[in-house]
Steps between C-alpha positions, in 0.01 A plus 500: 500500500728209402655334805772238503499253778760234484419310167151644454355816342190676639281757341289688745578215748375235259749240398542496116710441199573794278401412145614788288530597140771725355374788280709819425294817466764656272442211253131558472285807420320654793165440328578119522612494866167414656415231243828319564474533870141373507618194301766430768236527777254285283749218485503480884825684563518728811804702387667688209866569477677777309838660455565874468737611219740775608589571132145610434432677825828710466556506118719814532714554810301667766187517282224264619198357338212318674224586257296287248649160460735584783224582774601228731283630775191475281592153394531386858161660604337323209646168627351577837161585349485165324592321831873413453781544724833640350860376509713807399856455361617862484847482323759638476568196274225272380641308201155400350645482150452873521751752350809510728311310750320817594813706570492852333742527222627837633687307776747405226615861484685437822807335365614305805164421648451149641130391468337308782769556756585765769646716240451861629366643182258204429371516866444877469279445192312220657423717801360776288287258316375330822420854640255542216365140463457377854291789629254416233462138604513548871136600545410177301683267751283262684623652825327824380181316388618439138543182299889471490590211733864440400788691344815361328866599573673522168432212241693171460810671637683169543507460124715810484688580813546424875528847649303452822574840614306615202196287568504617858518855385194448274321337784573797726406743213150344489451476869603859571255631238212310680478155336396279790347201323702181467798543283650215276751401258470268198768286343562182294536187715882460477771547772662805339162676427352449839831558674568819324158639458340483847543624853473270805191651657302573174229281367652310199286390208619321188446505134478192275278312250527149600655251753322632799634245754866561397458881509367494853756260621762757379313785670517299831873568499423870548147520655305280728189566710387772255203486260580342164438698183583488125517864424537429126344181381605505136196374314627604162802692357595801291618506140809643324511625144628242261417201733181282522201593715514329835204343670429278794266206481193582717483143663869529602438831659191381689668183638772729651250745636320199673824410659544852629154508654526149645808612690326815640722737296385844400563600140513791262432398131763683284331605281122508561472761229820599320394798279711685252842649484370818346735751327867417559459328831588147425827389648767245392697207631865419446654170554720383198333766289269803515129410485241782500151419631203542273228759543229257619527390861224238457718254700254228432316624804164423651372797310618581156671824397155619411353387839319199368432183721714193411484131582751563767269764655208254504700212635653717770153633604378149527790378716447803736140411547597168651752674735262773597542441886863594494462828327361811668306709263171562684666703772587777244191733511488548132584152361254328265513262213442718204331401179777546244533463128745543208516830322342533153745500207464634157665464167523861350657382186787652316652839568669663190758776532464833322793698636869467579763688687864399439698483824827667371312800339304549830796475746490871601129472578514196737860487628762695703831552320831490679860526390775274659856433408430140618226248502265527804219264605126605543527560869769774458228705324232426755325267267337183640333316204446485124776571245816702454678611177870550471627692195858586391705584193795299376734714282695247307473218243396172657624162368342184633510627859312311773250697716492405869258627761651478842250415655142517359205494736301358339439504127641740248410592136802614306463773227808599297467788263115471546510134387389229744794244558359268745424423876739455785344365801617420858531126461630451142698817457503436118784619296433792265762595238500860374637639165500841345701683241387829650676716760166626624319214669219495754429218744172492681412235769151450639499305822193352672474446868320164522469485870748516793589168670270441799658208674842373588856630511476721180260755641723790417384519141576832321322559161613624171869447419687486823876533408568599138477450122805381310605455133747220548733632780396858475238648731283761327441817682284825477141382517157657454270307727120509485293367790168332407300406802187480279277618795366799293463470124218755465723738300578251218448642157298235313481503121274311266623141472771436248391194301864419427637420853852367530580230754705598799366849495403569870168684489172575678188398316157641576159340446151526648219251561139541612346359815125487564509244775792524744651150569832342574701397185843386390730648243680256271809621334589211272598722207740719703838446647596686820386807683231621736135625472295798638128503538349842548841613631538207737820288452378130490843363481755322278430244224749289310436243225727235662226431753387314718254789549314565167231751621491788737211514747291823448265556809161659422571777751762652251232525227229753444174503295570645157842545346812353672854567402785243468863594452759241423866558530674240282867447457525282194187398297172686428231243533229699324223419750438367845196288597305505828383158582310330794761259628867520609779307326783377731680204338 
């Protein structure tokens, strides 16, 4: 059990610091969990921290999933087997650069819902989720002999709101379901974040990357005579499409880490192992503009996206060895210092494509069709992720008329009379002028959901086109709408590859490659423009030529001996081949 006594922490009655590493089970394949957890233990850490993503555990309202990559019980049990305690952060909101901050998109169907407040509908949905989630982790609490020693209430709430009744309600929701280990909050070290995001009697932890002394001076305004802990020590950072790859210099990180230890402060490294935003799960930020997060969540962490040891890992392990007396690991019955190593990588060479399936000719096979007098966003049709198509007819001659999407979320390809006219995206809202001498015109708009905002005031982020489509001042009505979640493409009708492929012709391309030794690898997409990739039916995630991510990580556990299938959905430019290489490219 974790016990708090004044400003000290005790594990099984031995005074200790918590030295924890963040790892998200839902960003890593189950076959990799033990390897990554052993590497956390081998570095001298005594704890692992993880969130739980509500949007994956309840992807459809009142339909729950705790299988495969979402088997949180199995993950926590493996952590215990390798000798790690667990800090559990169970939602409802997690941020984490994760789609919608972990909130399920179906919440948006409730028009007037107020997230992260005492809104009646929102609380009703949280309670139903907790009724499923908390009984699964209750037997794994330290009070019941398990490894979970602390549980978080909400997440960085002071960055969003100050509804203390809501925080108190979540505290009660956990306690009445049997959570009897220490509860905590975590917020940035500012007056408004700590003042809005905490409760007087709850253990308060803080999140930052540097300036340890100043951060805890600020915390002293809200908490004294309690243990000090950095719940998120930001040792790297995440990337956005179209912006440079962000890293943190190892020595700078280590110097700050030493200050933390010198001041007897517990710490959770965010991230120890970042993993991957598989599928369409990467989130987005919004400040002055919309910035979607890349597929890789490498985070410049102690372990790479592929789980390899880094300079930061080795330096951190060395520092901890010199502080060994302050960190209780031997009391955990299973803890040992594992012998760990990097995974083997392999260059499988080029993959050429032999078949093609045009998106528009396959709509009936992979989409649901609806008719509506007005434009509706994805959520109206119970669609969470992927793409959506809006199609209408314009029965008059068009002379230099400006097309306006009001408002596009997030990136639209415009087709007029089957001719590609350009892109209108959320930030630029480019002007497209249409002309036609015909009185029989067809407008088709393909919109991509590039990830819901996961942090800040713009959380209510509907996808598709949210208000309407206009030619000059005139709204266009009577639409056929096709939902394209892209979660099942098995019914696509692939044809032999056309050697004369037009640009801006959204299509699926199928190829195969042979594997006689299963290893990790990386897919480079330098000849392609924008889309996403499936390996043996598994959606690896998005790619985009603008970088900074130039490769997609392909874990060996998605491969099989013999023939492997790869399908690329490309919006703009057929790249002829992909190449499977040994090293990632982030630049």
